[in-house]
N, C-alpha and C positions, 0 to 999 in steps of 0.2 A: 589909803584903803583900797583904791582901785588896783594898785600894783600888787597888793597881797592877793586879791581875788584872781587877777590874771596869773600870778605865780601858782596859786593853788590849782587853777584850771589846767595850766601847762603840766604841772606835776601829775595830775590825775590822768591826762591824756598820755603822758609818757609811760605810766605804769599800767595802763589799761590793756596793753598788748603783752604784758609779762605773764609767764606761766603757761602751762599746757592748756589747750582749748579742746573741747569735745569736737569730733568730726561729725558733720551731718551726712556726708556721702558714704561713710563706712558705718554699717550698723550691725548689731547682733541679731541674727535670725533666731528669736527666742523659741519658735515652734520646733526648731531642729537643734536646739541646744539644751543641755541638762547637767545637773549635778550628778557626778558618778559616785563619789565617796568623800568622806572626810576622816582625818586622823588627827590626834593630838600627840605632838612630839616635842620634847624639850622646851616647853613653854610657848609653843606655837601651834596654831590650828592650820592644817593644810587641807584646802578644799579642792579636790580634783573635779574638773568640769570638762565636758565636751562642748566646745563653742564653735558655732558656724557663723562666719562673718560674711557680709555682703557688701560689695563695693559698687556704687552707682556712678563712680567717676570714670573718666576716659583714660586714666593713668593708674599704674600700679601704686599701691599705698603701703608704706610701712607704718604699723600702728602698735601702740601699747594698750594694755587693758588695765583698768582699775575697777575696784568693786567696793560696795558697801553692803553690810548686812546688819542693820539695826536690830532686827528681830533676834539675832543670835546674841546680842549684848543683853537684851531683856531676859533671854533664857539662860544667860550665864556662860555660854560657850566662848564668847569673845569678850575681851576687856574693852575693845574699841571697835566700832563698826567698819573701820577702814581695812581693806584687804589689798594686797599688792601682788603683782606678778612681775618678776624681773625680765621676762622675755619680751622680744619684739616679734611681730607677725607680719608676713607679707600677704596682702590681699590683691589678687590680680584685677586689672582694669575691667570694668563692667562684668565682674564675675564674683565668685565666692570661694571660700576656703574654710576647711574645718580643722580645728586644732584641739589637742588635749592640753588644757591649761591648768596649772596649779596656782591658786591664790593662797597667800600666806597672811595670817593675822595673829595678833597677840592673844594667847589663851586667857580666858577668864577663870571662873571658879567651877564651871560645870563641865560635864563630859558628853552631854546629849545635845543633838541638834533638834530643834522643835519641828522642822519640816524638811522636805526634800527639794525645796525651791532653789532656783539659781539666785545668787546675790544680784543686786542692782549693778549692772556693768556699764561703765563709761569707756568709749573708744577715744583714745588720744593720739594725735599725730606724733609720730616718732622721728621726725626729721632730724 
């Protein structure tokens, strides 16, 4: 029984580092970021956003952005709250950078966005 418990613990520790992790030193400056527009094309929703990123780290960072918009699922615009952006972004050390970012999600049944708020954005290390 003890071997099974140790094996389970080892397995949990081995997989705890898997997958992308949010970065704490690179953040979205929400006061200077905004949703520009959205369109529905070919079964996808494209959300164009102006995103300003701030880096509190002493080295340049390459990051990816992921987003969630659960309110747009409730309103019918999105089939799933998950939004992705295939791009990578460079944020200079102890500085900031602004980018035009397009998030893509699966279209639901509606054509209207309930509000003009940014989706919830997570910054991921793009190493």
